[in-house]
C-alpha positions in Angstrom: -191.5 200.2 191.5 -191.7 203.0 194.1 -189.5 206.0 193.6 -186.6 206.6 196.0 -187.5 208.7 199.2 -185.9 210.9 201.9 -187.1 210.8 205.3 -185.6 213.6 207.4 -185.8 213.6 211.0 -184.2 215.7 214.0 -181.1 214.8 216.1 -180.1 216.9 218.7 -176.5 217.0 219.7 -174.9 216.5 223.2 -172.8 219.8 222.4 -173.8 223.1 222.0 -176.3 223.3 219.2 -179.5 225.6 218.3 -182.8 224.6 220.1 -184.0 223.1 217.0 -181.1 220.4 216.8 -179.7 219.3 213.7 -181.5 218.5 210.6 -180.0 214.9 209.4 -181.3 213.3 206.1 -182.0 209.4 206.2 -181.8 207.6 203.2 -183.9 204.7 202.1 -185.5 203.2 199.2 -188.6 201.3 198.2 -192.1 201.2 199.6 -192.8 199.6 203.0 -189.7 200.3 204.4 -189.2 200.5 208.5 -187.0 202.3 210.2 -186.2 201.2 213.8 -184.9 203.7 216.0 -183.4 201.4 218.8 -181.5 202.8 221.7 -178.4 200.9 220.7 -179.1 202.5 217.0 -179.3 206.2 218.3 -176.5 205.3 220.6 -174.3 204.6 217.7 -175.4 207.4 215.6 -174.2 209.8 218.4 -171.0 208.4 218.5 -170.7 208.5 214.5 -171.8 212.1 214.7 -169.4 212.9 217.5 -166.3 211.7 215.4 -167.9 214.0 212.2 -167.5 216.8 214.2 -163.7 216.7 214.4 -163.7 216.8 210.5 -164.9 219.4 208.3 -165.8 218.5 204.9 -164.9 220.0 201.3 -167.3 220.0 198.3 -167.9 216.7 196.5 -165.8 215.9 193.9 -167.9 216.7 190.3 -167.1 217.8 187.0 -169.5 221.0 187.3 -167.7 221.6 190.2 -164.2 221.2 189.2 -164.5 223.6 186.4 -165.2 226.7 188.3 -163.9 226.4 191.8 -161.3 228.0 193.2 -158.4 229.8 191.0 -155.9 227.2 189.5 -152.4 227.2 191.3 -149.1 227.9 189.8 -148.2 225.4 187.3 -151.6 223.9 186.6 -153.8 223.9 183.9 -157.7 225.2 183.5 -159.9 222.7 182.8 -161.5 224.1 179.6 -165.0 222.2 179.8 -167.0 219.3 181.2 -165.7 217.0 178.3 -161.9 217.5 179.2 -162.7 217.4 183.0 -164.4 213.8 182.5 -161.1 212.1 181.0 -158.9 213.8 183.4 -157.8 212.1 186.6 -158.0 214.0 189.9 -156.0 212.9 192.7 -156.9 213.7 196.5 -154.0 216.0 196.9 -154.8 218.1 193.7 -158.7 218.1 194.8 -157.6 219.5 198.2 -155.0 222.3 196.9 -158.2 223.4 194.5 -160.9 223.7 196.9 -158.3 225.4 199.3 -156.2 227.6 197.6 -155.6 229.6 200.8 -154.1 226.9 202.9 -150.6 227.0 202.7 -149.5 224.2 200.4 -146.9 222.7 202.8 -149.7 222.5 205.4 -151.7 220.4 203.1 -148.6 218.3 202.1 -148.1 217.8 205.8 -151.7 216.8 206.4 -151.5 214.1 203.9 -148.1 212.7 205.4 -149.5 212.7 208.9 -152.7 210.8 207.4 -155.0 213.2 208.6 -157.1 213.4 205.6 -160.1 211.4 205.4 -162.6 210.4 202.4 -166.1 209.5 202.4 -167.1 207.2 199.2 -169.5 208.4 197.1 -173.1 206.7 197.6 -176.0 205.7 195.2 -177.8 209.1 196.0 -175.3 211.6 196.0 -175.6 212.9 193.0 -179.3 213.7 193.9 -178.3 215.4 197.1 -175.3 217.6 195.7 -174.4 220.0 198.8 -176.7 218.1 201.6 -175.2 216.2 204.3 -176.4 212.5 204.4 -176.1 209.6 207.1 -173.3 207.4 206.6 -175.4 204.0 206.5 -171.9 202.2 206.4 -170.1 204.8 204.4 -167.5 205.4 207.6 -164.7 208.1 206.9 -161.5 206.3 205.7 -157.9 207.4 205.5 -156.7 208.7 201.9 -153.5 209.3 200.7 -152.3 212.0 198.4 -152.1 209.8 195.1 -155.5 208.2 195.6 -158.0 209.2 192.5 -161.3 210.1 193.3 -164.6 209.2 191.9 -167.5 211.5 191.3 -169.4 212.1 194.4 -166.1 211.3 196.9 -165.7 214.0 199.7 -162.7 214.7 201.3 -162.8 215.7 205.1 -160.1 217.8 207.0 -159.2 218.1 210.5 -161.6 221.0 212.0 -158.6 222.5 213.6 -157.7 223.7 210.0 -160.9 225.5 209.4 -160.2 228.7 211.1 -156.8 229.5 209.6 -156.5 232.7 208.4 -157.6 233.1 204.8 -154.9 235.3 203.6 -151.8 237.0 205.1 -151.0 238.9 201.9 -152.3 242.0 204.1 -149.6 241.2 206.6 -146.8 243.6 207.1 -143.4 244.3 209.0 -142.2 247.2 211.0 -139.2 249.3 210.2 -137.3 247.8 213.1 -138.7 244.0 211.9 -137.2 245.0 208.3 -134.0 246.3 209.5 -133.3 243.0 211.6 -134.1 241.0 209.1 -131.8 242.6 206.6 -129.1 242.6 209.5 -129.2 239.0 209.2 -127.5 239.1 205.6 -124.1 237.5 205.1 -124.1 237.8 201.2 -126.2 239.0 198.4 -125.6 239.3 194.5 -127.8 239.3 191.8 -128.5 235.9 191.9 -128.8 235.0 195.7 -129.1 236.0 199.0 -127.7 234.3 202.1 -128.8 234.8 205.7 -127.6 233.7 209.2 -131.3 232.2 210.1 -131.5 232.7 213.8 -133.0 229.7 216.3 -136.4 229.9 216.9 -137.5 231.3 213.5 -139.5 228.9 211.2 -138.6 228.9 207.5 -141.7 227.9 206.2 -145.6 228.4 207.4 -147.7 225.9 208.7 -150.1 224.9 212.0 -149.2 227.3 214.8 -147.0 229.4 212.7 -147.8 233.0 212.6 -144.7 234.3 211.1 -141.9 232.6 208.7 -138.8 233.6 206.7 -140.6 232.5 203.6 -143.3 235.5 204.3 -140.3 238.0 205.5 -138.6 237.4 202.4 -141.0 240.2 200.7 -138.7 243.0 202.8 -135.7 241.3 201.0 -136.4 242.3 197.7 -134.8 245.4 197.1 -134.7 246.2 193.8 -135.8 243.0 192.1 -139.5 242.4 191.4 -139.6 238.9 192.7 -138.8 237.7 196.5 -136.2 235.3 197.5 -137.2 232.0 197.1 -136.3 229.0 199.5 -134.1 226.4 198.0 -133.6 224.2 201.1 -134.5 224.1 204.9 -133.2 224.3 208.1 -135.3 223.3 211.5 -136.9 226.0 213.1 -134.6 225.5 216.7 -131.5 225.3 214.5 -129.7 228.3 212.9 -127.0 229.0 210.3 -126.5 229.7 206.8 -129.6 229.9 204.5 -129.4 230.4 201.0 -132.4 231.8 199.1 -132.6 232.4 194.7 -133.4 236.0 193.7 -134.5 234.7 190.3 -136.6 231.8 188.9 -133.3 230.9 187.0 -131.0 231.0 190.1 -133.5 229.1 192.1 -133.7 226.1 189.6 -130.0 226.1 189.2 -129.7 226.2 193.2 -132.2 223.2 193.4 -130.0 221.3 191.4 -127.3 221.8 193.6 -128.8 220.9 196.4 -130.9 218.1 195.4 -129.9 216.3 192.3 -126.2 216.7 193.3 -126.7 215.0 196.9 -129.7 212.4 196.0 -127.6 210.2 194.7 -124.8 210.2 197.1 -123.0 206.9 198.3 -120.0 205.9 200.2 -117.7 205.6 197.9 -118.2 208.8 195.8 -118.1 211.3 198.9 -115.3 213.2 197.6 -117.1 214.2 194.5 -120.3 215.1 196.3 -117.8 217.4 198.6 -116.2 219.4 195.6 -119.8 220.5 194.3 -121.5 221.2 197.7 -119.9 221.3 201.0 -122.0 222.1 204.0 -120.9 222.1 207.6 -122.5 222.0 210.9 -121.4 222.3 214.4 -123.2 220.4 217.4 -122.8 220.1 220.8 -123.6 216.7 222.0 -124.2 214.6 225.1 -121.2 212.1 225.4 -118.4 210.9 223.2 -118.4 209.0 220.1 -115.8 205.9 220.4 -114.2 207.4 217.2 -112.8 210.9 216.7 -113.6 210.7 213.1 -115.7 208.8 210.5 -118.9 208.1 208.2 -122.1 207.5 208.7 -124.4 205.6 206.3 -127.8 204.6 208.0 -130.7 204.7 206.1 -133.5 206.7 207.4 -137.4 206.3 207.5 -140.6 208.5 208.9 -143.0 206.8 211.1 -146.2 207.9 212.3 -146.6 208.7 216.1 -149.3 209.4 218.5 -152.2 208.3 216.6 -151.3 210.2 213.6 -150.8 213.5 215.0 -147.0 213.6 214.5 -144.4 211.9 212.8 -140.5 211.1 213.5 -137.2 210.1 211.5 -135.6 206.6 212.5 -132.8 204.8 211.5 -134.5 202.1 209.2 -133.1 198.5 210.0 -135.1 197.1 206.8 -133.3 198.5 203.9 -136.0 197.2 201.7 -138.9 199.2 203.4 -140.5 201.5 200.7 -140.1 204.7 202.7 -136.4 204.5 203.2 -134.2 206.7 202.1 -130.1 206.3 202.3 -128.6 208.9 204.5 -124.9 209.6 204.9 -123.3 212.0 207.3 -119.5 212.9 207.7 -118.2 213.7 211.2 -115.2 214.8 213.3 -114.7 215.6 217.0 -113.8 219.2 217.5 -113.2 219.4 221.1 -114.1 217.5 224.1 -114.9 218.3 227.4 -114.3 216.9 230.9 -118.1 217.7 231.9 -119.4 215.1 229.3 -119.8 216.9 226.4 -118.2 217.2 223.0 -118.2 219.4 220.2 -118.7 217.9 216.7 -118.2 219.1 212.9 -121.1 217.3 210.9 -120.9 217.2 207.1 -124.3 215.9 205.7 -124.0 214.6 202.2 -127.5 213.8 201.6 -130.3 216.4 202.6 -132.8 214.2 204.7 -135.4 215.5 207.3 -133.7 215.7 210.6 -130.9 213.5 209.5 -128.0 215.1 211.8 -130.2 214.9 214.7 -131.2 211.2 214.2 -127.5 209.9 213.5 -126.4 212.0 216.4 -128.6 210.2 218.7 -129.2 206.6 217.1 -126.0 206.1 215.1 -123.6 207.7 217.5 -125.1 207.4 220.6 -124.5 211.0 221.6 -127.8 213.2 221.0 -127.1 217.0 220.3 -127.7 219.0 223.4 -131.4 220.8 223.5 -132.6 217.9 220.9 -136.0 216.9 223.3 -137.5 214.8 220.2 -134.5 212.2 219.5 -132.5 212.8 222.9 -135.0 212.9 225.3 -134.0 210.1 227.3 -130.6 211.7 227.8 -132.2 214.9 228.9 -134.2 213.2 231.7 -130.9 213.1 233.4 -129.7 216.6 232.6 -128.0 218.7 235.0 -127.0 222.4 233.8 -123.2 223.2 234.1 -122.7 225.1 237.1 -122.4 228.8 236.6 -119.0 230.3 236.9 -118.5 233.6 238.3 -118.0 236.0 235.5 -120.3 233.7 233.7 -122.7 236.5 233.4 -120.6 239.1 231.8 -120.8 238.4 228.2 -123.2 238.0 225.2 -123.6 242.1 225.4 -122.8 242.0 221.5 -125.1 239.3 220.8 -128.0 241.1 222.1 -128.1 243.3 219.2 -128.6 240.0 216.7 -131.2 238.5 218.7 -134.1 237.4 217.6 -137.1 239.1 218.4 -139.2 237.4 221.4 -135.9 235.1 222.2 -133.4 235.9 225.2 -129.7 235.6 224.2 -129.1 235.2 227.9 -131.0 231.9 227.8 -130.3 228.7 226.1 -126.9 227.6 226.8 -125.6 224.6 229.0 -126.1 226.7 232.0 -129.9 226.5 231.8 -132.3 223.7 233.1 -133.6 223.4 229.6 -130.9 224.3 227.0 -131.8 225.3 223.4 -130.6 223.0 220.3 -127.2 223.2 219.7 -127.3 222.8 216.1 -126.1 225.4 213.8 -125.1 225.4 209.9 -121.6 227.4 210.3 -119.8 227.0 206.8 -121.6 226.3 203.1 -119.4 225.9 200.1 -121.1 226.3 196.7 -120.4 227.4 193.4 -121.0 230.9 192.6 -124.4 231.2 190.6 -124.3 234.3 189.2 -121.2 233.3 187.1 -122.6 230.0 186.5 -125.8 231.8 185.1 -123.0 234.0 182.8 -121.7 231.1 181.7 -124.8 229.1 180.9 -125.7 232.0 178.7 -122.5 231.5 176.3 -123.0 227.5 176.4 -125.7 225.0 177.7 -122.8 222.8 179.4 -121.8 224.3 182.3 -119.3 221.9 184.7 -120.0 223.4 188.0 -116.9 221.9 189.4 -114.8 224.7 187.5 -116.9 227.2 188.7 -115.6 229.9 191.2 -116.7 228.6 194.8 -118.5 230.6 197.2 -117.6 230.1 201.0 -120.3 231.5 203.4 -119.7 231.3 207.3 -121.9 232.3 210.0 -120.9 232.8 213.3 -122.3 230.8 216.4 -126.0 232.0 217.6 -125.7 233.5 221.4 -126.3 230.5 223.1 -124.3 228.1 221.3 -121.3 230.8 221.6 -122.1 231.0 225.2 -121.4 227.1 225.9 -118.5 227.0 223.8 -116.7 229.6 225.8 -117.8 227.7 229.3 -116.5 224.5 228.0 -113.4 225.9 225.7 -111.7 228.8 227.6 
């Protein structure tokens, strides 16, 4: 039997490339095999080549490469030898994390959620051609989920837009003014937690298109501690208000149990018990007025992928049996109503789902939040700014000192043609974590309901305060 042969030919790309073209291997087996270069075949291959240019490949999954690529991330076990590696199953998510230690972990998870990760299944010749590019020969790029198990020779592809991300931000530093500004946002600090009044427009975590985030700026909030504060919950980039961070590993774990475990099982019938452990109160300005002045919204949420997989949004799930459905509960009450068609609401989420308040306001109440162009875009098509009063310019002088860098405190209110998001976490009541940790040293069982509570309050950001003054004074 004739041995397997490899034929190389040149393929000149229609895009910018070297004058010699690109070397592409063509795989075939056996003697006497013929290769046809018809016009349709060449066109199909060029089309496939154009698709492949949108992705950049990671190394093929192999035992040898898995034992030496990158550094293990925190919490991972190092593969001791090849024998151990062969018995260890590797998922697509673990392989991307191992091959791309410099990509933000949150970004990698987002790529999988948006179904922007592709896989090319291993071929019969991949073990011989390790490290080379081969023609697909029917092995097209397919979507892969984070939990899919890889076979030897499989290759993962990521969007080409993520190839040019900065390798490391470790050398990034803040100016003295930026450090002073970040520290001026603090509203509470003890040995266990640190709380800041997050300004609107500042992202909490890094990701695609994010140059700087609070998670990175947390290095400036270490003070006498050897550890930087850790995030335990999130706020949307354009929202503002109370943001709690753990200063030690022990306090972070306890805060996680408060924010996640204590709210994950919330139901319509046990709202009072949940409120005693954790209370979150948001203020929001909405378009229109709810039919009732107070009530409880219990509407499950589901995530859907839109724009051909480029983004995702949350919506109320009308089918409770859907796999990705999450129950979501929000209490609301009307604070103030206005003759101009606006209403101030106090929102208390009993569960912590992504965009929960924005979706419940827009879809359940039919009153989208002012400045929410993602879930209230239809209402904002008819948006007309409130006429500016004669004395409207003579305020917000004090708020300028607290304005986030790059944000204009004079803009974003209901006077503007494009108002900013009017959603603010104004109050949060949580157990005193510092005292709870001291009690845990004496007894393994601590009832958080009997621990002293901290009442954390943040004033409204400048654009919301301006809108409040215009409507309520």
